[in-house]
Backbone as JSON Lines, residues from 0, in Angstrom:
{"i":0,"aa":"M","n":[0.82,-1.2,-0.01],"ca":[0.01,-0.08,-0.05],"c":[0.83,1.26,0.01]}
{"i":1,"aa":"K","n":[1.85,1.31,-1.04],"ca":[2.62,2.32,-1.08],"c":[2.12,3.62,-1.85]}
{"i":2,"aa":"N","n":[0.91,3.38,-2.5],"ca":[0.19,4.57,-3.05],"c":[-0.48,5.3,-2.09]}
{"i":3,"aa":"V","n":[-0.41,6.59,-2.09],"ca":[-1.18,7.56,-1.31],"c":[-2.57,7.69,-1.54]}
{"i":4,"aa":"F","n":[-2.8,7.57,-2.67],"ca":[-4.19,7.72,-3.04],"c":[-5.11,6.43,-2.49]}
{"i":5,"aa":"I","n":[-4.56,5.21,-2.66],"ca":[-5.12,4.25,-2.14],"c":[-5.32,4.23,-0.52]}
{"i":6,"aa":"H","n":[-4.2,4.63,0.02],"ca":[-4.22,4.84,1.43],"c":[-5.35,5.65,2.05]}
{"i":7,"aa":"Y","n":[-5.36,6.77,1.24],"ca":[-6.51,7.81,1.88],"c":[-7.89,7.17,1.39]}
{"i":8,"aa":"L","n":[-8.06,6.5,0.23],"ca":[-9.32,5.97,0.08],"c":[-9.66,4.97,1.1]}
{"i":9,"aa":"L","n":[-8.66,4.11,1.45],"ca":[-9.07,3.32,2.65],"c":[-9.14,3.63,3.89]}
{"i":10,"aa":"L","n":[-8.65,4.97,4.08],"ca":[-8.75,5.53,5.33],"c":[-10.01,6.33,5.55]}
{"i":11,"aa":"L","n":[-10.56,6.89,4.51],"ca":[-11.78,7.68,4.48],"c":[-13.02,7.01,4.04]}
{"i":12,"aa":"A","n":[-12.98,5.94,3.41],"ca":[-14.2,5.28,2.97],"c":[-14.88,4.84,4.09]}
{"i":13,"aa":"P","n":[-14.34,3.95,5.05],"ca":[-15.29,3.47,6.2],"c":[-15.82,4.64,6.98]}
{"i":14,"aa":"L","n":[-15.03,5.73,7.23],"ca":[-15.62,6.83,7.89],"c":[-16.82,7.47,7.14]}
{"i":15,"aa":"G","n":[-16.88,7.75,5.93],"ca":[-17.92,7.97,5.13],"c":[-19.14,7.0,5.34]}
{"i":16,"aa":"L","n":[-18.83,5.64,5.39],"ca":[-19.77,4.65,5.54],"c":[-20.42,4.85,6.78]}
{"i":17,"aa":"I","n":[-19.61,5.1,7.83],"ca":[-20.29,5.22,9.29],"c":[-21.21,6.35,9.29]}
{"i":18,"aa":"F","n":[-20.82,7.46,8.7],"ca":[-21.78,8.64,8.89],"c":[-22.99,8.49,7.87]}
{"i":19,"aa":"W","n":[-22.79,7.76,6.82],"ca":[-24.04,7.38,5.98],"c":[-24.86,6.43,6.82]}
{"i":20,"aa":"V","n":[-24.45,5.41,7.38],"ca":[-25.32,4.55,8.13],"c":[-25.94,5.41,9.27]}
{"i":21,"aa":"Y","n":[-25.31,6.2,10.05],"ca":[-25.79,6.97,10.98],"c":[-27.1,7.9,10.57]}
{"i":22,"aa":"E","n":[-26.87,8.44,9.31],"ca":[-27.81,9.38,8.78],"c":[-29.14,8.54,8.23]}
{"i":23,"aa":"H","n":[-28.91,7.37,7.59],"ca":[-29.98,6.74,7.04],"c":[-30.67,5.81,7.82]}
{"i":24,"aa":"F","n":[-29.93,5.16,9.04],"ca":[-30.65,4.3,9.84],"c":[-31.03,4.78,11.23]}
{"i":25,"aa":"E","n":[-30.84,6.12,11.25],"ca":[-31.14,6.75,12.48],"c":[-30.57,6.25,13.94]}
{"i":26,"aa":"L","n":[-29.2,6.0,13.76],"ca":[-28.73,5.26,15.12],"c":[-28.42,6.26,16.11]}
{"i":27,"aa":"S","n":[-28.38,5.88,17.33],"ca":[-28.15,6.66,18.44],"c":[-26.76,7.27,18.31]}
{"i":28,"aa":"S","n":[-26.66,8.29,19.06],"ca":[-25.18,9.09,19.06],"c":[-24.32,8.36,19.82]}
{"i":29,"aa":"E","n":[-24.69,7.64,20.86],"ca":[-23.84,6.75,21.65],"c":[-23.29,5.41,20.7]}
{"i":30,"aa":"L","n":[-24.13,4.94,19.72],"ca":[-23.57,4.1,18.84],"c":[-22.68,4.64,17.77]}
{"i":31,"aa":"L","n":[-22.87,5.73,17.36],"ca":[-22.0,6.63,16.36],"c":[-20.53,6.76,17.05]}
{"i":32,"aa":"A","n":[-20.76,7.25,18.34],"ca":[-19.42,7.52,19.17],"c":[-18.61,6.31,19.29]}
{"i":33,"aa":"G","n":[-19.38,5.14,19.53],"ca":[-18.65,3.7,19.47],"c":[-18.05,3.41,18.35]}
{"i":34,"aa":"M","n":[-18.84,3.65,17.25],"ca":[-18.14,3.22,15.88],"c":[-17.05,3.95,15.62]}
{"i":35,"aa":"I","n":[-17.15,5.33,15.73],"ca":[-16.01,6.02,15.4],"c":[-14.63,5.8,16.42]}
{"i":36,"aa":"L","n":[-15.04,5.43,17.69],"ca":[-13.91,4.93,18.5],"c":[-13.31,3.73,18.04]}
{"i":37,"aa":"V","n":[-14.05,2.71,17.82],"ca":[-13.52,1.42,17.06],"c":[-12.78,1.65,15.78]}
{"i":38,"aa":"Y","n":[-13.08,2.57,15.05],"ca":[-12.71,3.2,13.73],"c":[-11.19,3.63,14.04]}
{"i":39,"aa":"F","n":[-11.06,4.53,14.97],"ca":[-9.78,5.05,15.09],"c":[-8.82,4.23,15.92]}
{"i":40,"aa":"L","n":[-9.39,3.54,16.9],"ca":[-8.51,2.63,17.74],"c":[-7.88,1.26,17.11]}
{"i":41,"aa":"T","n":[-8.74,0.8,16.2],"ca":[-8.36,-0.51,15.62],"c":[-7.97,-0.25,14.08]}
{"i":42,"aa":"Y","n":[-9.03,0.2,13.37],"ca":[-8.97,-0.05,11.91],"c":[-7.84,1.03,11.35]}
{"i":43,"aa":"K","n":[-7.84,2.37,11.89],"ca":[-6.9,3.34,11.37],"c":[-5.52,3.03,11.95]}
{"i":44,"aa":"S","n":[-5.31,2.63,13.12],"ca":[-4.17,2.21,13.63],"c":[-3.58,0.87,12.82]}
{"i":45,"aa":"Y","n":[-4.33,-0.08,12.52],"ca":[-3.92,-1.28,11.88],"c":[-3.59,-0.75,10.33]}
{"i":46,"aa":"L","n":[-4.29,0.03,9.64],"ca":[-4.18,0.58,8.45],"c":[-2.88,1.3,8.28]}
{"i":47,"aa":"D","n":[-2.56,2.21,9.31],"ca":[-1.38,2.92,9.2],"c":[-0.07,2.14,9.41]}
{"i":48,"aa":"G","n":[-0.39,1.05,10.27],"ca":[0.76,0.2,10.53],"c":[1.21,-0.65,9.35]}
{"i":49,"aa":"R","n":[-0.05,-1.07,8.53],"ca":[0.33,-1.75,7.38],"c":[1.06,-1.03,6.31]}
{"i":50,"aa":"R","n":[0.63,0.38,6.36],"ca":[1.38,1.14,5.3],"c":[2.77,1.43,5.81]}
{"i":51,"aa":"L","n":[3.16,1.47,7.14],"ca":[4.66,1.78,7.58],"c":[5.52,0.26,7.14]}
{"i":52,"aa":"V","n":[4.84,-0.73,7.22],"ca":[5.3,-2.13,6.96],"c":[5.65,-2.15,5.47]}
{"i":53,"aa":"A","n":[4.66,-1.98,4.75],"ca":[4.83,-1.66,3.13],"c":[6.07,-0.89,2.87]}
{"i":54,"aa":"K","n":[6.4,0.03,3.61],"ca":[7.28,1.21,3.32],"c":[8.57,0.78,3.88]}
{"i":55,"aa":"N","n":[8.72,-0.38,4.59],"ca":[9.77,-0.85,5.48],"c":[10.17,-0.08,6.42]}
{"i":56,"aa":"I","n":[9.38,0.51,7.25],"ca":[9.64,1.4,8.33],"c":[9.42,0.7,9.76]}
{"i":57,"aa":"L","n":[8.26,-0.16,9.69],"ca":[8.19,-1.08,10.84],"c":[8.2,-2.57,10.35]}
{"i":58,"aa":"S","n":[8.32,-3.33,11.12],"ca":[8.45,-4.87,10.93],"c":[6.89,-5.34,11.16]}
{"i":59,"aa":"P","n":[6.5,-6.25,10.39],"ca":[5.08,-6.75,10.63],"c":[4.47,-6.92,12.03]}
{"i":60,"aa":"H","n":[5.42,-7.33,13.12],"ca":[5.11,-7.59,14.31],"c":[4.83,-6.3,15.1]}
{"i":61,"aa":"E","n":[5.28,-5.22,14.57],"ca":[5.19,-3.87,15.32],"c":[3.99,-3.04,14.89]}
{"i":62,"aa":"I","n":[3.25,-3.62,14.09],"ca":[1.83,-2.84,13.55],"c":[1.06,-2.26,14.69]}
{"i":63,"aa":"W","n":[0.86,-3.06,15.65],"ca":[-0.16,-2.64,16.76],"c":[0.48,-1.65,17.8]}
{"i":64,"aa":"I","n":[1.72,-1.32,17.53],"ca":[2.27,0.08,18.34],"c":[1.74,1.12,17.96]}
{"i":65,"aa":"M","n":[1.07,1.33,16.75],"ca":[0.46,2.4,16.27],"c":[-1.01,2.73,17.12]}
{"i":66,"aa":"I","n":[-1.34,1.85,17.78],"ca":[-2.6,2.17,18.85],"c":[-2.06,3.01,19.95]}
{"i":67,"aa":"I","n":[-0.9,3.05,20.28],"ca":[-0.37,4.03,21.54],"c":[-0.49,5.44,20.93]}
{"i":68,"aa":"P","n":[-1.14,6.29,21.73],"ca":[-1.27,7.6,21.4],"c":[0.11,8.3,21.2]}
{"i":69,"aa":"G","n":[0.24,8.98,20.07],"ca":[1.34,9.85,19.73],"c":[2.35,9.1,18.58]}
{"i":70,"aa":"N","n":[2.18,7.81,18.45],"ca":[2.82,7.03,17.36],"c":[2.44,7.69,15.95]}
{"i":71,"aa":"H","n":[1.27,8.15,15.73],"ca":[0.95,8.68,14.37],"c":[1.76,9.93,14.1]}
{"i":72,"aa":"L","n":[2.0,10.67,15.25],"ca":[2.76,11.85,15.0],"c":[4.26,11.64,14.75]}
{"i":73,"aa":"R","n":[4.75,10.62,15.28],"ca":[6.06,10.18,14.86],"c":[6.35,9.85,13.45]}
{"i":74,"aa":"Y","n":[5.49,9.18,13.0],"ca":[5.56,8.77,11.44],"c":[4.61,9.46,10.63]}
{"i":75,"aa":"F","n":[4.14,10.84,10.93],"ca":[3.18,11.57,10.17],"c":[3.64,11.78,8.81]}
{"i":76,"aa":"K","n":[4.7,12.12,8.73],"ca":[5.46,12.52,7.21],"c":[5.35,11.16,6.17]}
{"i":77,"aa":"E","n":[5.79,10.15,6.87],"ca":[5.77,8.85,6.06],"c":[4.47,8.37,5.82]}
{"i":78,"aa":"L","n":[3.44,8.48,6.87],"ca":[2.12,8.06,6.6],"c":[1.23,8.86,5.43]}
{"i":79,"aa":"Y","n":[1.38,10.14,5.65],"ca":[0.44,11.09,4.84],"c":[1.12,11.87,3.76]}
{"i":80,"aa":"F","n":[2.43,11.93,3.57],"ca":[2.81,12.74,2.55],"c":[3.8,12.1,1.52]}
{"i":81,"aa":"N","n":[4.37,10.83,1.86],"ca":[5.31,10.16,0.9],"c":[4.5,8.97,0.09]}
């Protein structure tokens, strides 16, 4: 996943889907908050970790260190601009 466009597509599509489901199925705000929390803690962390593995910055067993707050900032340039 070295292509930035694909990374952004995989990053933003589920978030758009969450808000679409929220609007069309009239879910509670608590459920929306829970889905966004799961998105940020698991999916986005895993996706960013996979991108760093593809770029040979992290090893495959280090993917889940991205769930620790602040690690996204450490690799911000590699994740979102290269």
